[in-house]
N, C-alpha and C positions, 0 to 999 in steps of 0.2 A: 391587553388584547384578548378577545374571547377565543380566537382561533388563529393558527399560524401554520405555514408550511415552508420547509427549506429542503435543499438537496446538497449533497456533498459528493465529490468524485472518489473513485478508486485510485490506485496508484500502481506504478511499476518501479522497482528499483533497477536502474540501468547498470549501475556498478556499485559494489561495496557492501552488499548485505552481509550480515553476521559480524563482519569486522567493525561495523558501526557500534556494536555492543561494547567494543573495546576503545571507544571514542576515536575511531578513525572515520574519515569522511565517506559519504555515500552520495551518489548522484541519483536523484529521484524525479519522477514526473507524474503529475496527475493525468488521468485518462478520462475519456468521455463517458465511460460506464459510471452510473451514479446511483446513490441511495437517496430516496425521498421519504421524508417524514411529514405527516400531517397530524396536527394536534388540536383538540378542542377541550375547553374547560369541562371538567367532570365534577359532579356534585359530591363525590367522596374523595378523600385524600388518596394519593398513590397514582400509579401509572397503569392504565387499563387498555386492553385490546378486547373490544366487545364486553362480555361479562367476566372476562378473566383478568385478574390482576397480574401484571408483569413484574416479576422479581428476579434478582440475580441475573440481569441481562445488561449488555452495554447501553441500550437505550434508556432503560429505567434508572440505572445508576447515574448516568450523565444528567438526566432530567432532575432526579432527586438532589443532586449536588447543586444545581442552579437554584432550585426551590429553597434549599436550606440557606444558601447565601443571600437570597432575596427575601427571606422570611415569608414565603408564599405557602399557604396552608391548604389550598384546594388541590384537586387532582386533575389529570388530563386523560383523555382517550386518544389513542394513537392509531394511525394507519401507516404501516411500514411497507414500502415497495422498493425493490432494488434490482438493477440489471447486473450487479457485480456478483459473480459466483463466490460462494463462501469456502473458506478453508483451503484456498489454493494460492495464497500469497499476494492477492490484489487489494488488500486493505478493506475488506468488506465490513468487518466489525468496527473499524475506526471511522469509516464513512457514516455508518449508522449512529455511532456515538456522537460524532461532530454534528450531524444534522439534527439529532434529538436535542442536544444542548442548544443548538441554534433556535429551534422552535420554543424551547423553554425560556431562552433569553428574550425572544420577541414577546411572549405572553406576559412575562413578569416585568420587563423593562421597556417594552415597546421598541427595542432596537437590538441589534446583534452586538454583544460585548465580546470581542474576539478573545481577550485575555481570560474572561470567565469561561467561554466556550472551550478554550484550550485546556484549562484545568479540569473542567467537568468531563470532557471527552477522555482525558488521561485516566480519570477515575473509572470511567466506563470500560476502557480498554483493559484495565487490571482484572476485570472479570474473566477475560479470555486469556491474556498473556502474562498475568501476575506482575511482571516487571518490564513493561514495554519500553522500547528505546525512545518513543515519541515521534519517530519518523512518519508513521502512518497517519497519526492525528494531525501533525503539522502539514502534511501534504494535502489532506482532505480539507483542512481549514483554509490554507492560503492558495492552493491550486498552482498552476503553472509548473515550472521546473525549479529545482532547488539543489543546493549543496547542503547536506545535513550532517552535523556532528552532535553527539549527545551533549557535550559541554557548551557549544555555541548555538545550538538550535538550527533553525532553517534560514538559509540565505538564498534569496531568489537569484536564479541564473537563467539566461536565455538558452533554450535548447532548440536550435533551428530545425532539427528533425521533426517532420510533421506526423508521420505515422509509424507504427510498429506492429508487428504481428505477435499475438500472444497465443501460445499453444497450451491447452489444458491437458495434462497427462491423464486426468481422470483419477489420480490417486490422491486422496486427502491425507493430511498429516497434521500433527500438533506442533506449533511453533516452539513451545517449551521443550519438547523432546529434542528438536534440532539444535536449539541453543545449548542444551545440556551436552549434546554430542560434541559440539565445538569446544566447550569448556573442558571436557575430558581430554580431547586432543591436545589442547593447550597445556594442561597440567602434565601430560605424559611427554610432550615434545616442546618444552619451553623455548629452547634455542631456535628450533625450526619455526615455531610460531612467531617469534619476534621477527624473523626474516620475512615471513609471509606478510605480517603487518606492514613492514617497511616497504615491501614490493607493492602492496595494495595502495599505499599512499602515493607512490610513484605512478602507479597505473591510473589512479584518479586524475592526477595532473596531466598525464598524457591524453586521457580521454577528454578532459576539458579542452585541451588544445585541438584535438581532432574534431570536437564538436564545433569549435569556432570556425574551422575551415570546411566543415561538413565532409570530412574525409571518411567515407563509409568503409572503404577497404581497411583502413587503419583501425577504425572503431570495431570492425568485425574481428580483427586479430586480437584486439584488447579484450573484447568480450570472451573470446575463446580462452585467453590466458586467465581471466577472472574465473571462468568456469573451471579451469584446471586447479586453481587454488581452492575453490569451494569443494571440488571433488576430493582434494587431498585432505581437507579437514573433516570429511565424512558426511556431507549433506547432499550429495547427489544421489541418484537412484537409477535403476535399470531403465525406468520409464523416461527419466530426464535425458539420459544418454541416448536413448533411441530417438527421442524428439529432436535432439541436437543433430544427430547424424542425418535424419530425414531432411531437416531444414538445410543442412550444408549440401547434401546430395541434390536438393531441389534448386540450388543456386544462391542460397543466402550467403552474405558476407561473414556472418557470425551468429552465434546463438548461445544462450546461457540460461540457467535457472534464474528466477526472480522471486524474491521472498525467502521463506525459511528453507525451502528445498525438501528433500525426502519424498518428493512427488510435487503436487501443485503445478505451477506453470513455468513455461520456458518462453523467453522473448527471442524474437528472430529479426535480424536486421537485413534489409535488402533494398535495392533501388525501388523507388515508388512505382515506376512503370512495370516492374516485374513482381511486385509483392502479391497482387491478386492471383497470378498464376501459381506462385509458390504456395499460397494459401490453399488453393484447390488440391494441389498434390498432397499437402500435409493432412488435409481434411479427410483423406481416404483412411487415415489411421487415428487421428486425434481431432477433438473439437478445437476450432480456432476462432479467434476474435481479431479482426482488423481494427485497431483502435487509434484514435487521434491522441496526440500528446499535448502537454501544456494546457489541459482543460481548466475551466473556471473552478475556483475553490467554493467554499460554502456560500450559498446565495439564497435569498428569500424567493419563494415561489408563490404563484397565485393559487388560491384555494377555492 
């Protein structure tokens, strides 16, 4: 193909971030915010945006990986557009890497090779996160809702919850620094950390049960407990705690950080008929996104 376009969704981790690094499960959902990549054959090797060659970037590395495997020697020009805010825990770089690999797969193979895209996007994510767990790229690729563990990968699950409120604290952070902070806590508090991991596994099972019955009050309580565990291992922040408090005061059932923490975003759970009113209250202090869950994964787009 001479040209191709794909898009991939962002994500929210509903339960289990950070502990997934230690091969514990996390519940994740794709959201309707998406990254779109358009690509055209370029007469020079490499990945280009206008007259600038793109290097050391999730998009370029993912595309180069596909080209290497396919034996493709030409280059591509890209147009990148995204509604996913970056560096706030919503999987922006993974979405870009997955969509970029998707366009490269279409150009070289004439189809989307999911396994190739997964491997290529993982290479792209290493530019940002060094040793990514794979949860972001898996969600961007497959979409929907899923239960993710590092050793077993992505298992699709149904998440009957339709919408969730995302609160952007406005504070950016680096995922690697937060992962390091949790590791340091673990090394200094091994016995307590083992208990936290055990409780997190139990909490995930309880959350899956609450999702099946769509028991929002119970889900809210579990979110708050998950937030308490994340606070204990050192990845909350003043901004996150303020956002959680405002959400609860406005009538939410529960709220917690999503992603790496240290800033970034908070998710907020509420009745669907009240969520817009709660959103307006929170928007007096923070930027908010009312997002749909279980969005489509990687898909080909018209160009």
